Structures are given as C-alpha cells and as structure tokens.
SESESE-538861 format. One line per field, with one value per atom (N, C-alpha, C): residue number from 1; residue in one letter; atom name; x, y, z. Coordinates in nm, 2 decimals. Each point is the difference from the previous one (the first is absolute). Layout:
BEGIN
kolmar [NUM, ...] $
vodren [A, ...] $
zake [CA, ...] $
u [X, ...] $
v [Y, ...] $
w [Z, ...] $
END
This chain:
BEGIN
kolmar [1, 1, 1, 2, 2, 2, 3, 3, 3, 4, 4, 4, 5, 5, 5, 6, 6, 6, 7, 7, 7, 8, 8, 8, 9, 9, 9, 10, 10, 10, 11, 11, 11, 12, 12, 12, 13, 13, 13, 14, 14, 14, 15, 15, 15, 16, 16, 16, 17, 17, 17, 18, 18, 18, 19, 19, 19, 20, 20, 20, 21, 21, 21, 22, 22, 22, 23, 23, 23, 24, 24, 24, 25, 25, 25, 26, 26, 26, 27, 27, 27, 28, 28, 28, 29, 29, 29, 30, 30, 30, 31, 31, 31, 32, 32, 32, 33, 33, 33, 34, 34, 34, 35, 35, 35, 36, 36, 36, 37, 37, 37, 38, 38, 38, 39, 39, 39, 40, 40, 40, 41, 41, 41, 42, 42, 42, 43, 43, 43, 44, 44, 44, 45, 45, 45, 46, 46, 46, 47, 47, 47, 48, 48, 48, 49, 49, 49, 50, 50, 50, 51, 51, 51, 52, 52, 52, 53, 53, 53, 54, 54, 54, 55, 55, 55, 56, 56, 56, 57, 57, 57, 58, 58, 58, 59, 59, 59, 60, 60, 60, 61, 61, 61, 62, 62, 62, 63, 63, 63, 64, 64, 64, 65, 65, 65, 66, 66, 66, 67, 67, 67, 68, 68, 68, 69, 69, 69] $
vodren [M, M, M, T, T, T, Y, Y, Y, N, N, N, K, K, K, E, E, E, E, E, E, D, D, D, L, L, L, I, I, I, R, R, R, I, I, I, L, L, L, G, G, G, W, W, W, S, S, S, V, V, V, S, S, S, S, S, S, K, K, K, L, L, L, I, I, I, Y, Y, Y, L, L, L, M, M, M, K, K, K, K, K, K, L, L, L, N, N, N, N, N, N, I, I, I, N, N, N, R, R, R, D, D, D, E, E, E, L, L, L, F, F, F, E, E, E, E, E, E, V, V, V, V, V, V, E, E, E, E, E, E, N, N, N, K, K, K, L, L, L, M, M, M, K, K, K, T, T, T, K, K, K, S, S, S, F, F, F, N, N, N, S, S, S, Y, Y, Y, M, M, M, T, T, T, R, R, R, I, I, I, D, D, D, R, R, R, I, I, I, R, R, R, D, D, D, D, D, D, V, V, V, R, R, R, F, F, F, I, I, I] $
zake [N, CA, C, N, CA, C, N, CA, C, N, CA, C, N, CA, C, N, CA, C, N, CA, C, N, CA, C, N, CA, C, N, CA, C, N, CA, C, N, CA, C, N, CA, C, N, CA, C, N, CA, C, N, CA, C, N, CA, C, N, CA, C, N, CA, C, N, CA, C, N, CA, C, N, CA, C, N, CA, C, N, CA, C, N, CA, C, N, CA, C, N, CA, C, N, CA, C, N, CA, C, N, CA, C, N, CA, C, N, CA, C, N, CA, C, N, CA, C, N, CA, C, N, CA, C, N, CA, C, N, CA, C, N, CA, C, N, CA, C, N, CA, C, N, CA, C, N, CA, C, N, CA, C, N, CA, C, N, CA, C, N, CA, C, N, CA, C, N, CA, C, N, CA, C, N, CA, C, N, CA, C, N, CA, C, N, CA, C, N, CA, C, N, CA, C, N, CA, C, N, CA, C, N, CA, C, N, CA, C, N, CA, C, N, CA, C, N, CA, C, N, CA, C, N, CA, C, N, CA, C, N, CA, C, N, CA, C, N, CA, C] $
u [0.98, 0.00, 0.12, 0.03, 0.09, -0.06, 0.02, -0.02, 0.06, -0.01, 0.14, -0.05, -0.07, -0.06, -0.08, 0.01, -0.08, -0.14, -0.04, -0.15, -0.07, 0.09, 0.00, -0.05, 0.07, 0.01, -0.10, -0.07, -0.11, -0.15, 0.03, -0.09, -0.06, 0.07, 0.01, -0.04, 0.10, -0.06, -0.04, -0.05, -0.07, 0.13, -0.10, 0.10, 0.06, -0.08, 0.08, 0.09, -0.01, 0.08, 0.11, -0.01, 0.13, 0.05, -0.05, 0.07, 0.12, -0.03, 0.03, 0.11, 0.01, 0.05, 0.16, -0.06, 0.14, 0.04, -0.05, 0.07, 0.09, -0.02, 0.07, 0.13, -0.07, 0.15, 0.10, -0.06, 0.11, 0.08, -0.05, 0.10, 0.07, -0.03, 0.06, 0.16, -0.02, 0.10, 0.14, -0.05, 0.09, 0.02, -0.05, 0.05, -0.09, 0.08, -0.07, -0.10, -0.07, -0.12, -0.03, 0.11, 0.02, -0.04, 0.07, 0.00, -0.14, -0.08, -0.09, -0.11, 0.03, -0.12, 0.02, 0.14, 0.01, -0.07, 0.02, -0.08, -0.16, 0.01, -0.19, -0.08, 0.04, -0.10, 0.09, 0.10, 0.02, 0.02, 0.08, 0.01, -0.09, -0.07, -0.08, -0.17, -0.01, -0.14, -0.03, 0.02, -0.11, -0.08, 0.04, -0.08, 0.02, -0.04, 0.00, 0.08, 0.08, 0.10, -0.09, -0.11, -0.05, -0.03, -0.04, 0.00, 0.11, 0.10, 0.13, 0.05, -0.02, 0.05, -0.08, -0.12, -0.07, 0.03, 0.02, 0.05, 0.12, 0.08, 0.15, -0.01, -0.11, -0.01, -0.04, -0.10, -0.04, 0.09, 0.13, 0.07, 0.10, 0.03, 0.08, -0.08, -0.11, -0.05, 0.01, -0.01, 0.00, 0.08, 0.13, 0.14, 0.06, 0.00, 0.06, -0.05, -0.17, -0.06, -0.03, 0.06, 0.00, 0.08, -0.05, 0.15, 0.01, -0.06, 0.03, 0.04, 0.05, 0.08, 0.14] $
v [1.10, -0.07, -0.07, -0.02, -0.10, -0.10, -0.10, -0.14, -0.03, 0.01, 0.00, -0.16, -0.04, -0.16, -0.07, -0.15, -0.08, 0.06, 0.03, 0.01, 0.15, 0.12, 0.11, -0.08, -0.07, -0.06, -0.11, -0.04, -0.12, 0.08, 0.11, 0.09, 0.06, 0.03, 0.09, -0.08, -0.12, -0.12, -0.10, -0.03, -0.11, -0.13, -0.13, -0.09, -0.09, -0.03, -0.05, 0.08, 0.14, 0.05, 0.01, 0.06, 0.04, -0.12, -0.14, -0.11, -0.03, 0.03, -0.06, 0.09, 0.11, 0.12, 0.03, -0.05, -0.02, -0.12, -0.13, -0.11, 0.04, 0.07, 0.00, 0.12, 0.11, 0.05, -0.02, -0.13, -0.06, -0.07, -0.07, -0.11, 0.12, 0.11, 0.10, 0.01, 0.04, 0.01, -0.11, -0.10, -0.10, -0.04, 0.01, -0.04, 0.10, 0.00, 0.09, -0.01, 0.09, -0.04, -0.13, 0.00, -0.17, -0.11, -0.01, -0.10, -0.01, 0.11, 0.00, -0.06, 0.09, -0.10, -0.12, -0.05, -0.14, -0.08, 0.06, -0.12, 0.04, 0.09, 0.03, -0.08, 0.06, -0.01, -0.16, 0.00, -0.14, -0.13, 0.01, -0.14, -0.01, 0.11, 0.00, 0.00, 0.02, 0.08, 0.08, 0.10, 0.08, 0.07, 0.05, 0.11, -0.02, 0.08, 0.01, 0.08, 0.04, 0.07, 0.14, 0.05, 0.11, 0.06, -0.12, 0.06, 0.03, -0.08, 0.05, 0.10, 0.07, 0.13, 0.11, -0.04, 0.10, 0.06, -0.11, 0.03, 0.04, -0.04, 0.07, 0.15, 0.07, 0.12, 0.05, -0.05, 0.05, 0.01, -0.09, 0.03, 0.12, 0.03, 0.07, 0.15, 0.01, 0.10, 0.04, -0.08, 0.01, -0.03, -0.06, -0.06, 0.14, 0.09, 0.09, 0.08, 0.00, -0.01, -0.09, -0.10, -0.15, 0.02, 0.03, -0.02, -0.09, -0.12, -0.07, -0.14, -0.02, -0.10, 0.03] $
w [-0.56, 0.13, 0.04, 0.13, 0.08, 0.03, 0.00, 0.09, 0.03, 0.16, 0.12, 0.04, 0.00, 0.04, -0.13, 0.06, -0.09, 0.00, 0.11, 0.06, -0.09, -0.06, -0.07, -0.15, -0.03, -0.13, -0.01, 0.07, 0.01, 0.00, 0.07, 0.06, -0.19, -0.06, -0.13, -0.10, -0.01, -0.12, 0.06, 0.07, 0.07, 0.04, 0.03, 0.02, -0.12, -0.11, -0.09, -0.08, -0.05, -0.10, 0.10, 0.11, 0.11, 0.07, 0.02, 0.04, -0.13, -0.15, -0.13, -0.01, 0.04, -0.04, 0.09, 0.17, 0.12, -0.10, -0.03, -0.02, -0.08, -0.12, -0.12, 0.06, 0.04, 0.06, 0.09, 0.10, 0.07, -0.06, -0.10, -0.05, -0.14, 0.00, -0.11, 0.08, 0.16, 0.08, -0.04, -0.03, -0.02, -0.14, -0.07, -0.15, -0.11, -0.13, -0.08, -0.08, -0.05, -0.10, -0.07, -0.08, -0.07, 0.08, 0.09, 0.11, 0.05, 0.03, 0.08, -0.11, -0.10, -0.12, -0.01, -0.02, -0.05, 0.16, 0.11, 0.09, 0.06, -0.04, 0.00, -0.08, -0.14, -0.08, -0.08, -0.05, -0.06, 0.09, 0.14, 0.05, 0.11, 0.09, 0.09, -0.06, -0.14, -0.03, 0.11, 0.07, 0.06, -0.06, -0.08, -0.11, -0.14, -0.08, -0.13, -0.08, -0.04, -0.07, -0.01, -0.04, 0.02, 0.13, 0.13, 0.08, 0.07, -0.01, 0.04, -0.04, -0.15, -0.05, 0.10, -0.03, 0.09, 0.13, 0.10, 0.15, -0.02, -0.09, -0.01, -0.06, -0.07, -0.06, 0.16, 0.06, 0.11, 0.11, -0.02, 0.16, -0.08, -0.12, -0.06, 0.02, 0.01, 0.04, 0.19, 0.06, 0.13, 0.10, -0.09, 0.08, 0.11, -0.03, 0.05, 0.10, 0.00, 0.17, 0.02, 0.01, 0.11, 0.09, 0.13, 0.08, 0.08, 0.02, 0.11, -0.11, -0.11, -0.06, -0.03] $
END
C-alpha cells in the first residue's frame, strides 16, 4: 500500500501512531538514526528505548511506501 499523503497514514494507523511515525520520519531526513535516538530518547525523553525501537522497525517496513515525506 502506498501512502501519498499524511491523511492516508492517519486513516490506517490512527492519530497517535501515525503522528509519531511522521515526526520520526521527518527527523530522519536531517539526522541519522543514532542522533535521532539521542535526541528523542536520551535528551528530550519523548519515549522509552523499547518504543523508539518499535517505531523504527515500523518505519523500516513502510518507509518505501511513504510518498509525502
């Protein structure tokens, strides 16, 4: 399935999950995964390590199908 706009992702995954995925994918355009981990988990404490890894696994699976980022 291809996600052409944010609304497609929100419709499938819901607001909570899709907003976190979109936030992380946008950040990944500018910094690498290790820097993102440091920023999100260690510095800002926005999520726990296990959650971060779970979202990154999900991003790895859908990244090629996301067209709007």
